C-alpha positions in Angstrom: 116.2 39.3 -149.1 115.3 36.2 -147.0 112.1 35.4 -145.0 111.8 36.4 -141.5 109.6 34.5 -138.9 107.5 36.5 -136.6 105.8 34.2 -134.2 102.6 35.6 -132.5 99.6 34.7 -130.7 96.1 36.2 -130.9 96.4 38.3 -127.9 97.1 42.0 -126.9 100.8 41.3 -126.0 101.4 40.4 -129.6 99.5 43.6 -130.9 96.3 41.8 -132.0 93.0 43.4 -131.1 89.3 43.0 -132.1 88.3 44.7 -135.3 85.1 46.5 -134.9 82.1 44.6 -133.4 82.6 41.2 -134.9 84.9 38.3 -134.2 87.6 39.4 -136.4 91.1 40.5 -135.2 93.6 42.9 -136.8 97.4 43.6 -136.2 99.4 46.4 -137.8 103.2 45.7 -138.1 106.0 48.2 -139.3 108.6 46.7 -141.5 112.1 48.0 -140.4 114.0 50.1 -142.9 111.1 50.3 -145.2 110.6 54.1 -145.4 111.5 56.3 -148.2 115.2 56.1 -149.3 115.6 53.0 -147.0 117.2 49.5 -148.2 113.9 48.1 -149.3 112.5 51.1 -151.3 111.9 50.3 -154.8 111.8 46.6 -154.2 108.9 44.2 -154.9 107.9 42.5 -152.0 105.2 39.9 -151.1 103.9 39.0 -147.4 103.2 35.5 -146.6 101.3 34.4 -143.6 100.7 31.0 -142.1 98.5 30.0 -139.2 99.5 27.1 -137.3 97.3 24.9 -134.7 98.5 22.8 -131.9 101.0 20.4 -132.9 102.4 22.9 -135.4 99.9 21.8 -137.9 99.6 24.4 -140.7 95.9 25.4 -140.6 96.1 27.9 -143.6 98.5 30.0 -145.6 97.9 33.4 -147.2 100.2 35.5 -149.7 99.6 38.9 -150.4 99.8 40.4 -154.1 103.3 41.7 -154.8 103.8 45.3 -154.0 106.7 47.8 -154.4 107.6 49.9 -151.4 108.0 53.7 -152.3 
């Protein structure tokens, strides 16, 4: 499986909203075809997110621990 880019901004149009009373934001994303019996079931995946600032400079990169879809 190859990596997929999901370009977003921290706004409601991209699905982001404030999380609780602080300044944190959250966004839930569904992985297509990831349900039981789907083509990704039983595969080990890892999510990678990078935040870029103005001028396309990378601000931070985060990687999840590996996980297996049921």
